[in-house]
C-alpha positions as CSV (number, residue, x, y, z in Angstrom):
1,M,-35.0,19.4,213.4
2,S,-33.3,19.6,216.7
3,T,-31.1,16.6,215.9
4,A,-30.2,17.7,212.4
5,R,-28.9,21.0,213.4
6,P,-26.2,19.7,215.8
7,A,-25.0,17.2,213.0
8,E,-24.8,20.0,210.5
9,S,-22.9,22.2,213.0
10,V,-20.4,19.5,213.6
11,A,-19.9,19.0,209.8
12,R,-19.3,22.7,209.3
13,G,-16.9,22.8,212.2
14,A,-14.9,19.9,210.7
15,E,-14.7,21.7,207.3
16,L,-13.5,24.9,208.9
17,F,-10.8,23.1,210.9
18,R,-9.6,21.3,207.7
19,G,-9.4,24.7,205.9
20,F,-7.5,26.3,208.8
21,A,-5.1,23.4,208.9
22,S,-4.5,23.6,205.2
23,R,-3.7,27.3,205.5
24,R,-1.3,26.6,208.3
25,H,0.5,24.0,206.2
26,A,0.7,26.4,203.3
27,V,2.2,29.1,205.4
28,G,4.7,26.7,207.0
29,L,5.6,25.4,203.5
30,L,6.2,28.9,202.3
31,A,8.5,29.6,205.3
32,V,10.5,26.5,204.7
33,L,10.9,27.3,201.0
34,A,12.0,30.9,201.9
35,V,14.6,29.6,204.3
36,A,15.8,27.0,201.9
37,G,16.0,29.6,199.1
38,S,18.0,32.0,201.2
39,G,20.4,29.1,202.2
40,A,20.8,28.1,198.6
41,T,21.5,31.8,197.7
42,A,24.1,32.0,200.4
43,H,25.7,28.7,199.3
44,A,25.7,30.0,195.7
45,D,27.4,33.2,196.9
46,D,30.0,31.2,198.7
47,R,30.6,29.1,195.6
48,E,30.9,32.2,193.6
49,S,33.3,33.9,196.1
50,T,35.5,30.7,196.3
51,G,35.4,30.4,192.5
52,A,36.5,34.0,192.1
53,I,39.4,33.5,194.5
54,V,40.5,30.3,192.8
55,G,40.4,32.2,189.5
56,K,42.6,34.9,190.9
57,I,45.1,32.4,192.3
58,T,45.1,30.6,188.9
59,V,46.0,33.9,187.2
60,L,48.8,34.5,189.7
61,N,50.2,31.1,188.9
62,R,50.2,31.9,185.2
63,Q,52.0,35.2,185.9
64,A,54.6,33.4,188.0
65,I,55.3,30.9,185.3
66,D,55.6,33.7,182.8
67,A,58.1,35.5,185.0
68,Y,60.0,32.2,185.5
69,Q,60.3,31.6,181.8
70,H,61.6,35.2,181.4
71,L,64.2,34.5,184.1
72,D,62.7,36.9,186.5
73,F,62.9,34.5,189.5
74,D,62.4,37.0,192.2
75,A,59.2,38.3,190.7
76,A,57.9,34.7,190.3
77,I,58.6,34.0,194.0
78,R,56.8,37.2,195.1
79,I,53.8,36.3,193.0
80,L,53.5,32.8,194.3
81,N,53.9,33.9,197.9
82,E,51.0,36.3,197.2
83,A,48.9,33.4,195.9
84,L,49.7,31.3,199.0
85,E,48.7,34.1,201.3
86,L,45.5,34.6,199.3
87,S,44.6,30.9,199.7
88,D,45.3,31.1,203.5
89,R,42.9,34.0,203.9
90,A,40.2,32.2,201.9
91,S,40.7,29.0,203.9
92,L,41.7,27.0,200.8
93,R,44.5,25.2,202.6
94,Q,43.5,21.8,201.1
95,H,42.3,23.1,197.7
96,S,43.9,21.8,194.6
97,I,44.9,25.3,193.5
98,R,47.1,25.6,196.6
99,A,48.7,22.3,195.7
100,R,49.3,23.7,192.2
101,T,50.9,26.9,193.7
102,Y,53.3,24.8,195.8
103,L,54.2,22.8,192.8
104,T,55.0,25.9,190.8
105,L,57.0,27.3,193.8
106,G,59.1,24.2,193.9
107,I,59.8,24.5,190.1
108,V,61.0,28.1,190.6
109,N,63.1,27.3,193.6
110,L,64.9,24.5,191.9
111,G,64.9,25.5,188.2
112,G,65.6,29.2,188.9
113,L,67.2,29.7,192.3
114,K,68.8,26.3,192.6
115,Q,67.5,25.7,196.1
116,R,66.9,22.0,196.1
117,E,65.9,21.6,199.7
118,A,63.3,24.3,199.4
119,A,62.0,22.7,196.2
120,L,61.6,19.3,197.9
121,R,59.7,20.9,200.7
122,D,57.3,22.6,198.2
123,F,56.8,19.4,196.2
124,R,56.0,17.5,199.3
125,K,53.4,20.1,200.4
126,A,51.8,19.9,196.9
127,L,51.6,16.1,197.1
128,E,50.2,16.1,200.7
129,I,47.3,18.2,199.4
130,E,46.8,16.4,196.1
131,P,48.7,13.1,195.8
132,E,47.8,12.8,192.1
133,I,49.3,16.1,191.1
134,R,52.0,16.0,188.4
135,I,54.4,18.5,186.7
136,S,53.4,19.8,183.3
137,P,55.7,18.5,180.6
138,G,56.6,22.0,179.5
139,L,58.0,22.8,182.9
140,A,59.8,19.5,183.7
141,N,63.5,18.8,183.1
142,P,65.5,15.9,184.4
143,E,66.6,17.8,187.5
144,I,63.1,19.0,188.5
145,Q,61.5,15.7,187.7
146,G,64.1,13.9,189.8
147,A,63.4,16.1,192.8
148,F,59.7,15.6,192.3
149,D,60.1,11.8,192.2
150,E,62.2,12.0,195.4
151,A,59.4,14.0,197.1
152,I,56.9,11.3,196.1
153,A,59.2,8.6,197.5
154,S,59.8,10.4,200.8
155,L,56.1,10.7,201.3
156,A,55.5,7.1,200.5
157,S,58.1,6.1,203.1
158,G,56.5,8.4,205.8
159,G,59.3,11.0,205.6
160,G,57.0,14.0,205.0
161,D,54.9,13.9,208.1
162,E,57.2,15.6,210.6
163,L,58.3,19.3,210.1
164,A,62.0,18.9,210.9
165,P,64.1,22.1,211.6
166,E,65.9,21.5,208.3
167,R,62.5,21.8,206.5
168,A,61.0,24.5,208.8
169,L,64.1,26.7,208.4
170,V,65.9,26.0,205.1
171,H,69.4,27.4,205.5
172,A,72.8,26.7,204.0
173,P,75.2,27.2,207.0
174,V,78.1,29.6,206.4
175,S,81.3,27.9,207.1
176,S,83.9,30.6,206.4
177,S,83.9,34.4,205.7
178,P,86.4,37.2,205.5
179,A,87.4,38.7,208.9
180,G,86.4,42.2,209.7
181,Q,83.4,42.1,207.3
182,P,79.7,41.5,207.8
183,V,78.5,37.9,207.3
184,P,75.2,37.7,205.4
185,I,72.8,35.1,206.6
186,V,69.8,33.9,204.6
187,V,67.0,31.5,205.7
188,T,63.7,30.4,204.2
189,A,60.9,29.7,206.7
190,D,58.2,27.2,205.9
191,K,54.8,28.7,205.1
192,D,53.1,26.4,207.7
193,L,55.6,27.4,210.5
194,D,53.4,30.3,211.6
195,A,56.3,32.1,213.2
196,S,55.9,35.7,214.5
197,A,59.5,36.5,214.0
198,I,62.8,35.0,212.7
199,V,65.7,36.0,214.8
200,L,69.5,35.8,214.1
201,R,71.5,35.3,217.3
202,Y,75.3,35.7,217.1
203,R,78.3,35.7,219.4
204,A,81.8,36.9,218.7
205,A,84.7,34.6,219.6
206,A,85.5,36.5,222.8
207,G,81.9,37.1,223.8
208,G,79.9,35.0,226.2
209,V,76.4,36.3,225.4
210,F,74.5,36.0,222.2
211,S,73.1,39.2,220.6
212,D,69.8,39.2,218.8
213,L,69.1,40.6,215.4
214,L,65.6,40.6,213.8
215,M,65.8,39.2,210.3
216,E,63.9,41.0,207.5
217,R,61.9,39.3,204.8
218,G,63.4,40.0,201.4
219,P,61.7,40.3,198.0
220,T,62.1,36.5,197.4
221,G,60.3,35.6,200.6
222,A,63.6,34.6,202.3
223,Y,64.6,36.2,205.6
224,E,67.9,38.1,205.6
225,A,70.3,39.7,208.1
226,A,74.1,40.1,208.5
227,I,76.3,39.5,211.5
228,P,77.9,42.9,212.0
229,A,81.6,43.5,211.1
230,A,82.3,44.5,214.8
231,A,81.7,40.8,215.7
232,T,84.0,39.3,213.0
233,N,87.4,40.5,214.1
234,G,88.4,37.2,215.9
235,P,89.1,33.7,214.5
236,Q,85.4,32.6,214.7
237,V,81.9,33.8,215.2
238,A,79.0,31.6,216.2
239,Y,75.4,32.0,215.3
240,L,72.0,30.3,215.4
241,I,68.5,31.1,213.9
242,E,65.3,30.9,215.9
243,A,61.7,31.0,214.7
244,R,59.7,32.5,217.6
245,K,56.0,32.9,218.5
246,A,54.4,36.2,219.4
247,D,55.1,35.6,223.1
248,G,58.8,35.1,222.4
249,S,58.9,31.4,222.8
250,V,60.9,29.4,220.3
251,L,59.1,27.3,217.7
252,T,62.2,25.7,216.1
253,S,65.8,26.7,215.4
254,R,68.8,26.0,213.3
255,G,71.6,25.5,215.8
256,S,71.4,26.2,219.5
257,A,73.1,28.2,222.2
258,A,74.9,25.0,223.4
259,S,75.7,23.9,219.8
260,P,75.7,26.9,217.5
261,L,76.7,27.1,213.9
262,V,80.3,28.3,213.6
263,V,81.9,30.6,211.0
264,T,85.6,30.5,210.6
265,L,87.0,34.0,209.9
266,V,89.9,34.2,207.5
267,A,92.0,37.1,206.3
268,P,90.9,38.4,202.8
269,S,93.1,36.7,200.2
270,P,95.2,39.2,198.1
271,S,94.3,39.4,194.5
272,P,96.8,38.2,191.9
273,G,99.6,40.7,191.4
274,A,99.0,42.3,194.8
275,A,102.7,41.8,195.8
276,V,103.8,43.5,192.6
277,Q,101.5,46.4,193.3
278,E,102.7,46.8,196.9
279,S,106.3,47.2,195.7
280,A,105.5,49.6,192.9
281,P,104.6,53.2,193.6
282,P,100.8,53.7,194.0
283,P,99.2,54.6,190.6
284,R,97.5,57.9,190.2
285,G,93.8,57.3,190.5
286,P,90.7,59.3,189.6
287,A,91.6,62.0,192.2
288,R,94.3,63.4,189.8
289,R,92.3,63.6,186.7
290,L,91.9,66.5,184.4
291,Y,88.6,68.5,184.9
292,V,87.0,70.5,182.1
293,A,83.7,72.3,182.5
294,I,81.6,74.5,180.2
295,L,79.2,76.7,182.2
296,G,76.9,79.6,181.3
297,G,74.6,81.8,183.3
298,T,73.8,85.3,184.4
299,G,74.3,87.5,187.5
300,A,73.1,90.4,189.5
301,G,74.5,92.6,192.2
302,V,74.9,96.0,193.9
303,V,77.0,98.6,192.3
304,S,78.3,102.1,193.1
305,G,80.1,104.8,191.2
306,T,79.4,106.3,187.8
307,G,78.5,105.2,184.4
308,E,81.4,104.4,182.1
309,E,80.2,106.6,179.2
310,T,77.9,109.2,180.8
311,R,80.0,109.7,183.9
312,G,76.7,110.1,185.6
313,S,76.2,108.7,189.1
314,V,74.1,105.7,189.8
315,S,70.6,106.9,190.6
316,T,69.6,104.0,192.7
317,S,71.1,101.5,195.2
318,S,69.0,98.6,194.2
319,I,70.3,95.4,192.7
320,D,71.1,95.6,189.1
321,W,71.2,92.8,186.5
322,A,74.5,92.0,184.8
323,R,72.9,91.8,181.4
324,A,72.5,89.6,179.5
325,G,74.6,86.6,180.4
326,H,78.1,85.1,180.4
327,L,80.1,82.0,179.7
328,A,82.3,80.6,182.4
329,P,84.6,77.8,181.0
330,Q,86.9,76.1,183.6
331,I,89.9,73.8,183.5
332,G,91.3,72.2,186.6
333,W,93.2,69.3,188.2
334,F,92.3,67.2,191.2
335,V,95.4,67.5,193.4
336,R,93.6,65.4,196.0
337,P,90.5,63.2,195.6
338,R,88.3,66.0,196.8
339,L,90.4,69.1,196.1
340,L,90.2,70.7,192.7
341,I,92.5,73.6,191.6
342,G,91.6,75.4,188.4
343,L,91.3,78.4,186.2
344,Q,88.0,79.9,185.2
345,A,87.1,82.7,182.7
346,R,84.1,84.9,182.8
347,L,83.1,86.1,179.3
348,Q,80.2,88.5,179.7
349,L,77.8,89.7,177.0
350,V,76.4,93.1,178.0
351,S,73.1,94.5,176.6
352,G,70.5,97.2,177.6
353,A,72.7,100.3,177.9
354,K,71.8,103.3,175.7
355,E,74.0,105.4,173.6
356,Y,75.0,108.8,175.0
357,H,75.2,112.3,173.4
358,P,77.5,114.6,175.5
359,P,76.2,118.1,175.8
360,N,79.5,119.8,174.8
361,P,81.5,117.2,173.0
362,Q,85.2,117.8,172.5
363,P,86.8,117.3,169.1
364,G,87.0,113.5,168.5
365,E,85.0,112.7,171.6
366,C,82.8,109.7,171.1
367,G,83.5,109.5,167.4
368,S,82.8,111.9,164.5
369,D,79.1,112.1,165.3
370,A,79.6,112.7,169.0
371,T,77.6,109.6,169.9
372,C,79.1,107.5,172.7
373,S,78.3,103.8,172.4
374,P,78.1,101.7,175.6
375,F,80.3,98.6,176.3
376,T,78.9,95.3,175.0
377,G,81.2,92.9,176.9
378,A,83.4,92.3,179.9
379,F,86.2,89.8,180.7
380,A,87.6,88.4,184.0
381,G,90.0,85.6,184.8
382,L,89.9,83.7,188.1
383,A,91.9,81.1,190.0
384,K,89.5,78.8,191.8
385,L,89.8,76.2,194.6
386,S,86.9,73.7,195.0
387,W,86.5,71.3,197.9
388,F,84.0,68.4,197.3
389,L,82.0,67.5,200.4
390,T,81.4,63.8,199.5
391,Q,83.5,60.9,198.4
392,P,84.7,60.8,194.8
393,G,82.5,57.9,193.9
394,S,79.3,59.6,195.0
395,A,76.7,60.4,192.3
396,F,75.8,63.7,193.9
397,Q,78.8,65.8,194.9
398,P,78.2,69.2,196.5
399,Y,81.2,71.5,196.9
400,V,82.3,74.8,198.2
401,S,84.7,77.1,196.4
402,F,86.8,80.3,196.6
403,S,87.7,82.4,193.5
404,A,90.2,85.3,193.2
405,G,91.5,87.1,190.1
406,G,91.2,90.2,188.0
407,G,89.0,91.7,185.4
408,T,85.7,93.5,185.0
409,I,82.1,92.8,185.9
410,R,79.6,95.1,184.3
411,H,76.1,95.9,185.4
412,V,73.5,97.9,183.6
413,S,72.1,100.7,185.7
414,Q,70.1,103.9,185.4
415,V,72.3,107.0,186.0
416,V,71.9,110.7,186.4
417,A,73.7,112.3,183.4
418,P,74.1,115.9,182.2
419,A,72.3,115.0,179.0
420,K,69.7,112.6,177.7
421,C,70.4,109.3,176.0
422,G,69.0,107.3,173.2
423,P,69.0,107.7,169.4
424,N,67.1,111.0,169.7
425,A,68.7,112.1,173.0
426,D,65.3,112.2,174.7
427,E,65.5,109.1,177.0
428,T,66.6,108.5,180.5
429,C,70.3,107.4,180.6
430,V,71.0,103.7,181.2
431,D,74.8,103.0,181.3
432,T,77.2,100.3,182.2
433,V,78.8,100.4,185.6
434,A,82.1,98.5,186.0
435,G,83.3,96.6,189.1
436,G,86.9,95.5,189.7
437,P,89.6,95.1,188.6
438,L,90.3,93.0,191.7
439,L,87.7,90.2,192.1
440,F,87.3,87.6,194.8
441,G,84.6,85.7,196.6
442,P,83.1,82.3,197.8
443,G,80.9,79.9,196.0
444,F,78.7,76.8,196.4
445,G,77.7,74.2,193.8
446,F,77.1,70.6,193.0
447,Q,78.0,68.0,190.4
448,L,75.5,65.3,189.5
449,R,77.5,62.5,187.8
450,L,75.8,60.9,184.9
451,T,78.7,58.6,184.1
452,N,82.3,58.3,185.5
453,A,83.4,60.9,182.9
454,I,80.4,63.2,182.5
455,G,78.3,65.2,185.0
456,I,75.9,68.1,185.3
457,V,77.2,71.1,187.2
458,G,75.3,74.0,188.9
459,E,76.8,76.7,191.1
460,L,76.3,80.0,192.8
461,V,79.4,82.2,192.8
462,G,79.8,85.4,194.8
463,L,82.3,88.0,193.6
464,V,83.3,91.3,195.3
465,G,85.0,93.9,193.0
466,M,87.5,96.4,194.3
467,P,88.4,99.3,194.2
468,D,85.4,99.9,191.9
469,F,82.9,98.3,194.2
470,T,80.4,95.6,193.2
471,A,78.9,92.7,195.1
472,N,77.8,90.3,192.5
473,I,76.2,86.8,192.5
474,D,76.4,84.6,189.4
475,L,74.1,81.6,188.8
476,D,75.8,79.1,186.4
477,V,74.9,75.7,185.0
478,G,76.6,73.5,182.5
479,V,78.3,70.2,181.9
480,A,81.7,68.9,183.3
481,F,84.1,66.2,182.0
482,R,86.8,64.2,183.7
483,L,89.4,63.3,181.2
């Protein structure tokens, strides 16, 4: 019995050890599977993310081709640059969709913008990523196919390995330009140049030091700037273009300080017939054209005195409305490009005054029924000078004016009368109060030109009446014509 028990104990121990080991293997196997599963999920997520970005770039390429086929080349360039930037951010620099994007960019640059060097650069980039890529038959023409074949040949001969300045900064040098005018400079930087700034450096003929001008990226992706007119008054102006890193060091350049690009400045050539025009008297331009305006509005002001029918004094010193409105047609002539002399009428329609019944009417006073009817209109004529504050070609043209003339401005005001007013002689009297007959005052307005001949006009006109005092402001709007 004593020997059997140890043997049995050993057997049981071995069985327990085998069970424990099996459980450890199971746990380890589960851990490995969990890690592998999470890794597989992560890879699946990465594939899904990459697939989504490739899909988006594919859509952008289709949009660019559609814009190109509708002759909107600037939009196509913007869309393709967006696609390239998206592939950069997604680390798809060697993906076939990036090659397809460069291929489309080359087609737009050559077929649309006629930039052959830029197109050759784009074709080479596409082929470097995917040597077997080809142009779709629907987008190829002899010119595009020829440039693409040239790009294939240059890569085969080893010509596409080095990023030369002519490829890094694609620029057509400006050889001549009119003197005294800005000289526009345009350059296209290679996408792989990784420049922090593109700088235009220029030097006038008499200057010894180059001035720097930061070039701005335009809607087509090209960088643009202009040599100022102040530097183009001599026989020549020199310039160069530098691509710089963030620390200011130069990556590459077109031209150099020792050997810059030179622009010959020439006097602007006269147009045909200029000599005949110089000998003839200068023609009358738009500054001497006929001006016709039809305005309408209303006004308000302070009045004093008495009512015209009731002879009652004004009962309040508040501002009264010149009811109900008026027309203010104007005709004038531009004696100078910004000076208008004209005549303006003020045809007022008056409403709101009440009929008046005098307490002791004289025979024939206010008609057979002794009922005095108020005025229903007023007229004034004004001479007007207007000075426009901007040049004649401006779309928005504010102006100041001064008017003087004669006539009447009527306001409707409550008055204190010896009798009541209204149909039943039981209402408070409201009568017209006249200002004038001498009228004068300043004004301010604007003209918004819709075409060369038609514009919208708005103005505020202040008029002071004497000796019957009134201080009135009219608000008028309407349409003006230059004939």
